[in-house]
PASERO-193039 format. One record per residue (C-alpha): x, y, z; residue in three letters; residue number from 1. Coordinates in steps of 0.1 Angstrom, whole numbers. Layout:
<atoms>
xx: X&yy: Y&zz: Z&res: Ala&n: NUM
...
</atoms>
This chain:
<atoms>
xx: -2&yy: -1&zz: 0&res: Met&n: 1
xx: 15&yy: 36&zz: -10&res: Trp&n: 2
xx: 22&yy: 59&zz: 19&res: Glu&n: 3
xx: 5&yy: 91&zz: 16&res: Tyr&n: 4
xx: 14&yy: 128&zz: 31&res: Thr&n: 5
xx: -11&yy: 142&zz: 51&res: Asp&n: 6
xx: -8&yy: 172&zz: 25&res: Leu&n: 7
xx: -22&yy: 144&zz: -1&res: Val&n: 8
xx: -49&yy: 129&zz: 20&res: Gln&n: 9
xx: -62&yy: 166&zz: 26&res: Glu&n: 10
xx: -67&yy: 179&zz: -10&res: His&n: 11
xx: -76&yy: 142&zz: -16&res: Phe&n: 12
xx: -105&yy: 145&zz: 9&res: Leu&n: 13
xx: -117&yy: 181&zz: 5&res: His&n: 14
xx: -102&yy: 191&zz: -26&res: Pro&n: 15
xx: -106&yy: 225&zz: -38&res: Arg&n: 16
xx: -118&yy: 243&zz: -71&res: Asn&n: 17
xx: -133&yy: 212&zz: -83&res: Val&n: 18
xx: -158&yy: 222&zz: -111&res: Gly&n: 19
xx: -155&yy: 242&zz: -143&res: Glu&n: 20
xx: -151&yy: 277&zz: -154&res: Ile&n: 21
xx: -178&yy: 292&zz: -175&res: Glu&n: 22
xx: -166&yy: 307&zz: -206&res: Asn&n: 23
xx: -129&yy: 297&zz: -198&res: Pro&n: 24
xx: -103&yy: 321&zz: -210&res: Ser&n: 25
xx: -82&yy: 285&zz: -214&res: Gly&n: 26
xx: -89&yy: 251&zz: -215&res: Val&n: 27
xx: -63&yy: 221&zz: -208&res: Gly&n: 28
xx: -80&yy: 183&zz: -214&res: Asp&n: 29
xx: -54&yy: 156&zz: -207&res: Val&n: 30
xx: -54&yy: 123&zz: -207&res: Gly&n: 31
xx: -85&yy: 98&zz: -212&res: Ser&n: 32
xx: -111&yy: 75&zz: -191&res: Leu&n: 33
xx: -99&yy: 40&zz: -216&res: Ala&n: 34
xx: -65&yy: 48&zz: -199&res: Cys&n: 35
xx: -79&yy: 51&zz: -166&res: Gly&n: 36
xx: -65&yy: 86&zz: -160&res: Asp&n: 37
xx: -80&yy: 121&zz: -173&res: Ala&n: 38
xx: -81&yy: 157&zz: -161&res: Leu&n: 39
xx: -94&yy: 187&zz: -174&res: Lys&n: 40
xx: -81&yy: 220&zz: -161&res: Leu&n: 41
xx: -101&yy: 253&zz: -171&res: Thr&n: 42
xx: -89&yy: 290&zz: -163&res: Leu&n: 43
xx: -99&yy: 326&zz: -162&res: Lys&n: 44
xx: -73&yy: 351&zz: -169&res: Val&n: 45
xx: -77&yy: 390&zz: -166&res: Asp&n: 46
xx: -64&yy: 412&zz: -186&res: Glu&n: 47
xx: -34&yy: 418&zz: -170&res: Gln&n: 48
xx: -28&yy: 381&zz: -174&res: Asp&n: 49
xx: -32&yy: 370&zz: -145&res: Ile&n: 50
xx: -47&yy: 335&zz: -135&res: Ile&n: 51
xx: -77&yy: 348&zz: -115&res: Thr&n: 52
xx: -95&yy: 311&zz: -112&res: Asp&n: 53
xx: -85&yy: 281&zz: -117&res: Ala&n: 54
xx: -108&yy: 247&zz: -112&res: Lys&n: 55
xx: -107&yy: 212&zz: -121&res: Phe&n: 56
xx: -123&yy: 177&zz: -134&res: Lys&n: 57
xx: -102&yy: 147&zz: -129&res: Thr&n: 58
xx: -110&yy: 110&zz: -130&res: Phe&n: 59
xx: -85&yy: 90&zz: -114&res: Gly&n: 60
xx: -69&yy: 77&zz: -81&res: Cys&n: 61
xx: -61&yy: 92&zz: -46&res: Ala&n: 62
xx: -28&yy: 110&zz: -62&res: Ser&n: 63
xx: -45&yy: 126&zz: -94&res: Ala&n: 64
xx: -74&yy: 149&zz: -72&res: Ile&n: 65
xx: -45&yy: 157&zz: -47&res: Ala&n: 66
xx: -22&yy: 171&zz: -79&res: Ser&n: 67
xx: -49&yy: 184&zz: -97&res: Ser&n: 68
xx: -61&yy: 201&zz: -63&res: Ser&n: 69
xx: -29&yy: 215&zz: -49&res: Ala&n: 70
xx: -23&yy: 229&zz: -89&res: Leu&n: 71
xx: -53&yy: 253&zz: -89&res: Thr&n: 72
xx: -38&yy: 268&zz: -55&res: Glu&n: 73
xx: -6&yy: 270&zz: -67&res: Met&n: 74
xx: -16&yy: 292&zz: -97&res: Ile&n: 75
xx: -48&yy: 313&zz: -89&res: Ile&n: 76
xx: -33&yy: 346&zz: -83&res: Gly&n: 77
xx: 1&yy: 343&zz: -106&res: Arg&n: 78
xx: 7&yy: 356&zz: -136&res: His&n: 79
xx: 4&yy: 333&zz: -167&res: Val&n: 80
xx: 42&yy: 338&zz: -173&res: Asp&n: 81
xx: 50&yy: 329&zz: -142&res: Glu&n: 82
xx: 26&yy: 297&zz: -138&res: Ala&n: 83
xx: 40&yy: 285&zz: -171&res: Ala&n: 84
xx: 72&yy: 274&zz: -153&res: Lys&n: 85
xx: 58&yy: 253&zz: -129&res: Ile&n: 86
xx: 68&yy: 213&zz: -131&res: Thr&n: 87
xx: 56&yy: 183&zz: -121&res: Asn&n: 88
xx: 82&yy: 182&zz: -93&res: Gln&n: 89
xx: 74&yy: 215&zz: -77&res: Asp&n: 90
xx: 33&yy: 198&zz: -75&res: Ile&n: 91
xx: 48&yy: 170&zz: -59&res: Ala&n: 92
xx: 71&yy: 191&zz: -36&res: Asp&n: 93
xx: 35&yy: 213&zz: -24&res: Phe&n: 94
xx: 21&yy: 183&zz: -16&res: Leu&n: 95
xx: 50&yy: 173&zz: 4&res: Gly&n: 96
xx: 56&yy: 144&zz: -23&res: Gly&n: 97
xx: 42&yy: 116&zz: -37&res: Leu&n: 98
xx: 47&yy: 81&zz: -39&res: Pro&n: 99
xx: 71&yy: 74&zz: -72&res: Lys&n: 100
xx: 46&yy: 50&zz: -89&res: Glu&n: 101
xx: 20&yy: 80&zz: -88&res: Lys&n: 102
xx: 44&yy: 107&zz: -102&res: Met&n: 103
xx: 24&yy: 106&zz: -136&res: His&n: 104
xx: -4&yy: 125&zz: -117&res: Cys&n: 105
xx: 19&yy: 154&zz: -110&res: Ser&n: 106
xx: 29&yy: 147&zz: -148&res: Val&n: 107
xx: -5&yy: 150&zz: -158&res: Met&n: 108
xx: -16&yy: 183&zz: -139&res: Gly&n: 109
xx: 18&yy: 203&zz: -154&res: Arg&n: 110
xx: 6&yy: 191&zz: -192&res: Glu&n: 111
xx: -28&yy: 201&zz: -186&res: Ala&n: 112
xx: -18&yy: 233&zz: -171&res: Leu&n: 113
xx: 4&yy: 237&zz: -205&res: Glu&n: 114
xx: -25&yy: 230&zz: -226&res: Ala&n: 115
xx: -51&yy: 254&zz: -204&res: Ala&n: 116
xx: -21&yy: 282&zz: -210&res: Ile&n: 117
xx: -15&yy: 270&zz: -248&res: Ala&n: 118
xx: -54&yy: 274&zz: -251&res: Asp&n: 119
xx: -51&yy: 305&zz: -238&res: Phe&n: 120
xx: -25&yy: 323&zz: -260&res: Arg&n: 121
xx: -40&yy: 299&zz: -293&res: Gly&n: 122
xx: -4&yy: 281&zz: -296&res: Thr&n: 123
xx: -1&yy: 244&zz: -304&res: Val&n: 124
xx: 21&yy: 224&zz: -276&res: Leu&n: 125
xx: 51&yy: 208&zz: -294&res: Pro&n: 126
xx: 47&yy: 173&zz: -273&res: Thr&n: 127
xx: 11&yy: 169&zz: -296&res: Ala&n: 128
xx: 32&yy: 166&zz: -326&res: Glu&n: 129
xx: 51&yy: 130&zz: -311&res: Gly&n: 130
xx: 52&yy: 96&zz: -325&res: Glu&n: 131
xx: 29&yy: 72&zz: -300&res: Ile&n: 132
xx: 53&yy: 51&zz: -285&res: Val&n: 133
xx: 29&yy: 30&zz: -260&res: Cys&n: 134
xx: -6&yy: 27&zz: -272&res: Glu&n: 135
xx: -19&yy: 16&zz: -240&res: Cys&n: 136
xx: -16&yy: 49&zz: -230&res: Phe&n: 137
xx: -12&yy: 69&zz: -256&res: Gly&n: 138
xx: 21&yy: 85&zz: -247&res: Val&n: 139
xx: 43&yy: 102&zz: -275&res: Thr&n: 140
xx: 83&yy: 99&zz: -283&res: Asp&n: 141
xx: 88&yy: 133&zz: -273&res: Leu&n: 142
xx: 66&yy: 133&zz: -239&res: Glu&n: 143
xx: 91&yy: 104&zz: -229&res: Ile&n: 144
xx: 121&yy: 120&zz: -237&res: Ile&n: 145
xx: 111&yy: 155&zz: -219&res: Arg&n: 146
xx: 100&yy: 134&zz: -189&res: Ala&n: 147
xx: 136&yy: 119&zz: -189&res: Ile&n: 148
xx: 153&yy: 150&zz: -190&res: Lys&n: 149
xx: 133&yy: 165&zz: -168&res: Glu&n: 150
xx: 133&yy: 145&zz: -139&res: Ser&n: 151
xx: 168&yy: 125&zz: -147&res: Asn&n: 152
xx: 150&yy: 92&zz: -149&res: Leu&n: 153
xx: 178&yy: 62&zz: -155&res: Arg&n: 154
xx: 151&yy: 32&zz: -157&res: Ser&n: 155
xx: 124&yy: 17&zz: -181&res: Val&n: 156
xx: 107&yy: 14&zz: -148&res: Glu&n: 157
xx: 111&yy: 53&zz: -141&res: Glu&n: 158
xx: 98&yy: 60&zz: -172&res: Ile&n: 159
xx: 64&yy: 40&zz: -163&res: Thr&n: 160
xx: 64&yy: 56&zz: -129&res: Asn&n: 161
xx: 66&yy: 96&zz: -150&res: Phe&n: 162
xx: 46&yy: 85&zz: -177&res: Thr&n: 163
xx: 28&yy: 55&zz: -175&res: Lys&n: 164
xx: 42&yy: 41&zz: -205&res: Ala&n: 165
xx: 49&yy: 8&zz: -203&res: Gly&n: 166
xx: 28&yy: 0&zz: -178&res: Gly&n: 167
xx: -2&yy: -19&zz: -200&res: Gly&n: 168
xx: 8&yy: -46&zz: -221&res: Cys&n: 169
xx: 45&yy: -38&zz: -221&res: Gly&n: 170
xx: 50&yy: -44&zz: -254&res: Lys&n: 171
xx: 70&yy: -7&zz: -257&res: Cys&n: 172
xx: 92&yy: -18&zz: -230&res: Glu&n: 173
xx: 120&yy: -22&zz: -259&res: Glu&n: 174
xx: 112&yy: 8&zz: -275&res: Lys&n: 175
xx: 115&yy: 28&zz: -238&res: Leu&n: 176
xx: 150&yy: 9&zz: -235&res: Arg&n: 177
xx: 160&yy: 23&zz: -268&res: Asn&n: 178
xx: 149&yy: 61&zz: -261&res: Leu&n: 179
xx: 165&yy: 60&zz: -225&res: Leu&n: 180
xx: 196&yy: 51&zz: -239&res: Gln&n: 181
xx: 198&yy: 77&zz: -270&res: Val&n: 182
xx: 186&yy: 103&zz: -245&res: Thr&n: 183
xx: 204&yy: 94&zz: -212&res: Ala&n: 184
xx: 236&yy: 79&zz: -225&res: Gly&n: 185
xx: 246&yy: 43&zz: -233&res: Glu&n: 186
xx: 271&yy: 43&zz: -208&res: Ala&n: 187
xx: 242&yy: 44&zz: -177&res: Met&n: 188
xx: 229&yy: 10&zz: -164&res: Glu&n: 189
xx: 194&yy: 3&zz: -179&res: Ile&n: 190
xx: 170&yy: -12&zz: -157&res: Lys&n: 191
xx: 141&yy: -31&zz: -171&res: Ala&n: 192
xx: 99&yy: -24&zz: -164&res: Val&n: 193
xx: 94&yy: -57&zz: -141&res: Asn&n: 194
xx: 117&yy: -54&zz: -114&res: Ile&n: 195
xx: 117&yy: -91&zz: -97&res: Lys&n: 196
xx: 93&yy: -88&zz: -66&res: Pro&n: 197
xx: 106&yy: -106&zz: -36&res: Gln&n: 198
xx: 93&yy: -137&zz: -26&res: Arg&n: 199
xx: 62&yy: -133&zz: -8&res: Met&n: 200
xx: 48&yy: -157&zz: 22&res: Thr&n: 201
xx: 11&yy: -170&zz: 7&res: Ala&n: 202
xx: -8&yy: -145&zz: 36&res: Leu&n: 203
xx: 11&yy: -116&zz: 25&res: Gln&n: 204
xx: 5&yy: -127&zz: -16&res: Lys&n: 205
xx: -32&yy: -132&zz: -5&res: Ile&n: 206
xx: -34&yy: -97&zz: 12&res: Lys&n: 207
xx: -16&yy: -81&zz: -15&res: Lys&n: 208
xx: -44&yy: -97&zz: -39&res: Ile&n: 209
xx: -69&yy: -85&zz: -19&res: Glu&n: 210
xx: -62&yy: -46&zz: -20&res: Glu&n: 211
xx: -52&yy: -47&zz: -53&res: Val&n: 212
xx: -86&yy: -59&zz: -62&res: Leu&n: 213
xx: -105&yy: -41&zz: -40&res: Glu&n: 214
xx: -85&yy: -6&zz: -48&res: Arg&n: 215
xx: -80&yy: -8&zz: -84&res: Glu&n: 216
xx: -107&yy: -40&zz: -99&res: Ile&n: 217
xx: -140&yy: -33&zz: -77&res: Lys&n: 218
xx: -143&yy: 6&zz: -83&res: Pro&n: 219
xx: -146&yy: 2&zz: -122&res: Gly&n: 220
xx: -166&yy: -30&zz: -121&res: Leu&n: 221
xx: -192&yy: -12&zz: -98&res: Arg&n: 222
xx: -196&yy: 13&zz: -117&res: Lys&n: 223
xx: -216&yy: -8&zz: -145&res: Asp&n: 224
xx: -226&yy: -26&zz: -116&res: Gly&n: 225
xx: -204&yy: -57&zz: -117&res: Gly&n: 226
xx: -182&yy: -72&zz: -90&res: Asp&n: 227
xx: -160&yy: -94&zz: -81&res: Ile&n: 228
xx: -151&yy: -120&zz: -54&res: Glu&n: 229
xx: -113&yy: -139&zz: -42&res: Leu&n: 230
xx: -124&yy: -172&zz: -37&res: Ile&n: 231
xx: -90&yy: -190&zz: -31&res: Asp&n: 232
xx: -53&yy: -186&zz: -41&res: Val&n: 233
xx: -33&yy: -216&zz: -49&res: Asp&n: 234
xx: 5&yy: -204&zz: -58&res: Gly&n: 235
xx: 2&yy: -186&zz: -86&res: Asp&n: 236
xx: -32&yy: -194&zz: -92&res: Phe&n: 237
xx: -56&yy: -171&zz: -84&res: Val&n: 238
xx: -92&yy: -185&zz: -84&res: Met&n: 239
xx: -120&yy: -151&zz: -87&res: Val&n: 240
xx: -161&yy: -148&zz: -98&res: Ser&n: 241
xx: -174&yy: -124&zz: -110&res: Leu&n: 242
xx: -206&yy: -106&zz: -93&res: Arg&n: 243
xx: -238&yy: -87&zz: -110&res: Gly&n: 244
xx: -236&yy: -76&zz: -141&res: Ala&n: 245
xx: -199&yy: -91&zz: -149&res: Cys&n: 246
xx: -219&yy: -125&zz: -147&res: Thr&n: 247
xx: -238&yy: -121&zz: -179&res: Ser&n: 248
xx: -213&yy: -102&zz: -199&res: Cys&n: 249
xx: -199&yy: -115&zz: -231&res: Ala&n: 250
xx: -168&yy: -103&zz: -225&res: Lys&n: 251
xx: -163&yy: -114&zz: -192&res: Ser&n: 252
xx: -133&yy: -138&zz: -200&res: Gln&n: 253
xx: -114&yy: -105&zz: -218&res: Thr&n: 254
xx: -119&yy: -86&zz: -182&res: Thr&n: 255
xx: -106&yy: -117&zz: -159&res: Leu&n: 256
xx: -72&yy: -120&zz: -182&res: Lys&n: 257
xx: -70&yy: -83&zz: -195&res: Gln&n: 258
xx: -79&yy: -65&zz: -168&res: His&n: 259
xx: -78&yy: -86&zz: -137&res: Val&n: 260
xx: -53&yy: -105&zz: -144&res: Glu&n: 261
xx: -29&yy: -77&zz: -160&res: Lys&n: 262
xx: -33&yy: -55&zz: -131&res: Lys&n: 263
xx: -27&yy: -86&zz: -106&res: Leu&n: 264
xx: 5&yy: -89&zz: -124&res: Arg&n: 265
xx: 16&yy: -56&zz: -125&res: Glu&n: 266
xx: 10&yy: -43&zz: -91&res: Leu&n: 267
xx: 15&yy: -76&zz: -75&res: Val&n: 268
xx: 35&yy: -105&zz: -88&res: Leu&n: 269
xx: 41&yy: -109&zz: -129&res: Asp&n: 270
xx: 39&yy: -149&zz: -125&res: Thr&n: 271
xx: -2&yy: -149&zz: -112&res: Leu&n: 272
xx: -24&yy: -165&zz: -135&res: Ile&n: 273
xx: -66&yy: -156&zz: -129&res: Val&n: 274
xx: -89&yy: -183&zz: -132&res: Glu&n: 275
xx: -127&yy: -183&zz: -130&res: Asp&n: 276
xx: -140&yy: -202&zz: -102&res: Ala&n: 277
xx: -174&yy: -209&zz: -117&res: Asn&n: 278
xx: -159&yy: -225&zz: -149&res: Ser&n: 279
</atoms>
């Protein structure tokens, strides 16, 4: 389980400036629901180019909500030129830090701010013209190169933490490694996305699986009237049972393999195999 600072918890439980400004001066819309994170930032700018109001709407985790809330507080009252200098690290620092696996949330806030300012100025962001490297999350090569340079990234795992690239199917891992070698230098040590996990006891594994199901899987299924229950864990075999609307869904097996199994492999153990206890 990730540890959040008191400020992250405060901005998550009591987010500031939630909503959407009517007739905004600039709009920044980044991410997508399909990727699991989305943020819309709207700004009101006066004649002196001072940001007088900022509001956000987001779909994402606690870090995404907290980062978006913090961002609005950081930019209200600032000149546009000054706000444009805010980095994702500034957002994380404002919150007292973020778990390394959640740094992409602060990056999304920075991207939304840049998009809103570009909309206000009537300009186009350079990163918008990049080539898609990670199809799962729609991350371009220019975005990855920028993250590597700005945050001094030194492993593919760090690229995933900051951009989400490589956090889905993993097919782009080789492309990420190549970008890292070219951008940061071939002499550095390159680490893979999936670091070999430490050995877990059976109880530790079950507890971790239950935590991931509760935090990452169930909320999405429940929005569509479905649910999932952990039945048993035997070695690397995870037996689950789909509930509610999921039981009659034609894509239930796809949900188990492409969503549940993938998420458990990503966050618990990369050798886990999810099976339907009812089949």
